[in-house]
C-alpha positions as CSV (number, residue, x, y, z in Angstrom):
1,N,81.3,110.3,92.4
2,T,83.2,113.3,90.8
3,L,80.1,115.6,90.5
4,S,79.1,114.9,93.6
5,G,83.0,115.0,95.0
6,L,82.9,119.1,93.4
7,L,79.6,120.4,95.1
8,I,80.7,119.5,98.3
9,F,83.7,120.8,97.4
10,S,83.1,123.7,96.2
11,T,80.9,124.6,99.1
12,E,84.1,124.3,101.6
13,A,86.2,125.4,99.4
14,T,88.5,127.3,101.3
15,R,89.0,125.3,104.5
16,V,89.1,121.7,102.8
17,I,91.9,123.1,100.2
18,V,94.2,123.8,103.2
19,N,93.0,120.5,104.7
20,L,96.0,118.2,104.3
21,D,94.1,114.3,104.3
22,F,92.6,116.7,100.9
23,Q,95.7,117.3,99.6
24,L,96.5,113.7,100.1
25,K,93.9,112.5,98.6
26,M,93.4,113.9,95.4
27,V,97.8,113.4,95.4
28,C,96.6,109.0,96.2
29,I,93.0,109.7,93.3
30,L,96.1,111.0,90.8
31,F,98.3,108.6,91.3
32,G,95.0,105.9,90.8
33,G,94.3,107.3,87.9
34,I,98.1,107.7,86.1
35,A,98.1,104.0,86.8
36,V,94.7,102.7,85.8
37,W,95.8,104.4,82.1
38,M,99.2,103.1,82.6
39,M,97.4,99.2,82.9
40,L,95.4,100.1,80.4
41,R,97.7,101.0,77.7
42,T,99.9,98.4,78.8
43,V,96.9,95.5,78.5
44,R,96.2,96.8,75.2
45,K,99.4,96.1,73.5
46,A,99.8,92.7,74.8
47,D,98.1,89.9,72.5
48,P,96.1,87.4,73.6
49,E,96.8,84.5,71.5
50,V,100.7,84.3,72.6
51,T,100.0,84.7,76.7
52,L,97.0,83.7,79.2
53,E,99.1,85.4,82.0
54,F,98.7,89.3,82.3
55,P,102.3,90.5,82.6
56,L,104.1,91.6,86.0
57,A,104.2,95.1,85.2
58,V,99.9,94.9,84.7
59,K,100.1,93.6,87.9
60,L,102.5,95.6,89.6
61,L,100.1,98.7,88.1
62,A,97.0,96.9,89.2
63,L,98.2,97.0,93.4
64,L,99.4,100.0,92.9
65,A,96.0,101.6,91.5
66,S,94.2,99.6,94.8
67,L,96.4,101.0,96.7
68,A,95.8,104.6,96.0
69,W,92.3,104.3,95.7
70,L,92.0,102.4,99.1
71,L,94.4,105.6,100.3
72,A,91.9,108.3,98.7
73,I,88.8,106.4,100.5
74,I,90.8,107.1,104.0
75,F,91.6,110.1,103.4
76,G,88.8,111.3,102.6
77,R,86.9,109.7,105.8
78,Q,90.3,111.7,107.8
79,I,89.0,115.2,106.1
80,A,86.0,115.1,108.6
81,Y,87.7,114.4,111.2
82,T,90.3,116.7,110.8
83,I,89.0,120.0,109.0
84,K,89.2,123.3,111.0
85,P,85.6,124.7,112.0
86,P,83.7,127.2,110.1
87,F,84.3,130.3,112.3
């Protein structure tokens, strides 16, 4: 996904970079990545022998990451409808 996204972006960079939906998609990807990183850090610190239940913080981070990825998909689809024509 990253490679194909970079290839598509490189052909339309001047038009896409100013698109609000593209900018929102990039913010959502950044937040989603940070949420996943924080979630993995928290899970790795937890002792699996003490509890089988994930901490509430991990559950909330999973929800936020899922929401961020969903919004990134939605904003990504919107780019095609809101991008300015090439001429």
